C-alpha positions in Angstrom: 85.5 21.8 -20.0 87.5 24.7 -21.5 87.9 26.4 -18.2 89.1 23.2 -16.5 91.6 22.6 -19.3 92.9 26.2 -19.0 93.6 25.4 -15.3 95.3 22.1 -15.9 97.0 21.9 -19.2 99.2 25.1 -19.1 100.4 23.8 -15.7 101.2 20.4 -17.2 103.1 22.1 -20.1 105.1 24.2 -17.6 106.1 21.1 -15.6 106.8 19.2 -18.8 109.3 21.8 -19.8 111.0 21.4 -16.4 110.8 17.6 -16.1 110.4 15.9 -19.5 113.2 13.5 -20.4 114.8 13.7 -23.8 113.0 10.4 -24.6 109.7 11.9 -23.7 110.3 14.9 -25.9 111.2 12.6 -28.7 108.0 10.7 -28.1 106.0 13.9 -28.4 107.8 14.7 -31.6 107.0 11.2 -33.0 103.3 11.8 -32.1 103.3 15.1 -34.0 104.9 13.4 -37.0 102.1 10.7 -36.8 99.5 13.4 -36.6 101.1 15.3 -39.6 100.5 12.2 -41.7 96.8 12.4 -41.0 96.5 16.2 -41.2 93.8 17.2 -43.6 92.8 13.6 -44.2 89.5 12.9 -45.9 86.6 11.2 -44.1 85.6 10.5 -40.6 88.2 7.7 -40.1 91.1 10.1 -40.8 89.6 12.8 -38.7 88.9 10.4 -35.9 92.5 9.0 -36.0 93.8 12.6 -35.8 91.6 13.2 -32.8 92.9 10.1 -31.0 96.5 11.2 -31.6 95.7 14.7 -30.5 94.4 13.4 -27.2 97.6 11.2 -27.0 99.8 14.2 -27.5 98.1 16.1 -24.7 98.4 12.9 -22.5 102.2 12.7 -23.3 102.6 16.3 -22.1 100.7 15.5 -18.9 102.7 12.3 -18.4 106.0 14.1 -18.8 104.8 16.7 -16.3 105.1 13.9 -13.6 101.9 15.0 -11.9 99.5 12.0 -11.8 96.6 14.0 -10.4 96.6 16.4 -13.4 97.0 13.5 -15.9 94.1 11.6 -14.4 91.9 14.6 -14.2 92.5 15.3 -17.9 92.0 11.7 -18.8 88.6 11.6 -17.1 87.4 14.7 -19.1 87.8 13.0 -22.4 87.6 16.4 -24.0 89.2 15.5 -27.3 86.8 12.6 -27.8 83.8 14.8 -27.2 85.0 17.7 -29.4 86.3 15.6 -32.3 83.2 13.5 -32.2 80.9 16.5 -32.6 82.3 18.0 -35.7 84.7 17.3 -38.6 86.8 20.1 -40.0 90.1 19.6 -41.8 91.1 23.2 -40.9 90.9 22.3 -37.2 93.6 19.7 -37.8 95.9 22.2 -39.6 95.6 24.9 -37.0 96.0 22.5 -34.1 99.2 21.1 -35.6 100.9 24.5 -35.7 99.9 25.1 -32.1 101.1 21.7 -31.0 104.5 22.5 -32.6 104.7 25.7 -30.5 104.0 23.8 -27.3 106.6 21.1 -28.1 109.2 23.7 -29.2 108.8 25.4 -25.8 109.0 22.1 -23.9 112.1 21.0 -25.9 113.7 24.4 -25.2 113.1 23.8 -21.5 111.2 27.1 -21.3 108.3 26.7 -18.7 106.8 30.1 -19.3 106.7 29.7 -23.0 105.3 26.2 -22.7 102.5 27.3 -20.4 101.7 30.3 -22.7 101.7 28.2 -25.8 99.4 25.6 -24.3 97.0 28.3 -22.9 96.9 29.9 -26.3 96.3 26.6 -28.0 93.4 25.8 -25.7 91.9 29.3 -26.1 92.1 29.1 -29.9 90.7 25.6 -29.9 87.8 26.8 -27.8 87.2 29.6 -30.3 87.2 27.3 -33.3 84.8 24.9 -31.7 82.6 27.7 -30.4 82.3 29.2 -33.9 81.3 25.8 -35.3 78.7 25.3 -32.6 77.3 28.8 -33.2 77.1 28.2 -36.9 75.2 24.9 -36.2 72.8 26.7 -33.9 72.2 29.4 -36.5 71.5 26.8 -39.1 69.1 24.9 -36.8 67.3 28.2 -36.0 66.9 29.1 -39.7 65.6 25.6 -40.4 63.1 25.8 -37.6 61.8 29.2 -38.9 61.4 28.0 -42.5 
């Protein structure tokens, strides 16, 4: 999933910087504001709500790229649903927010290269965060099995 996202989402961010209307940029800003209200929230409901908005932010980027094929491919992956369902970590929300801000700033500045770079960096960092969490879970399972 990570490799496919790395192929699709930086391209969507690049096109969004070139094609997004000012209304679409404002919609992305509102989505980040909604996410900020949930950032660091306690419990699975707040974390789940953050995950849904995270997915919606990425969909808004894809929508504003005006490439329906990329948008549909990303929608079929449901990556955010899978990742956020597997683990709850308030730090993930905080780090993702800062990265989303960088993506949106580049789109709003109409800088396609910066938008693609920010999205690529966000996806790579997200992959690292989740990979670390999965590795920790595997290590805990291995220790429990040995005991």
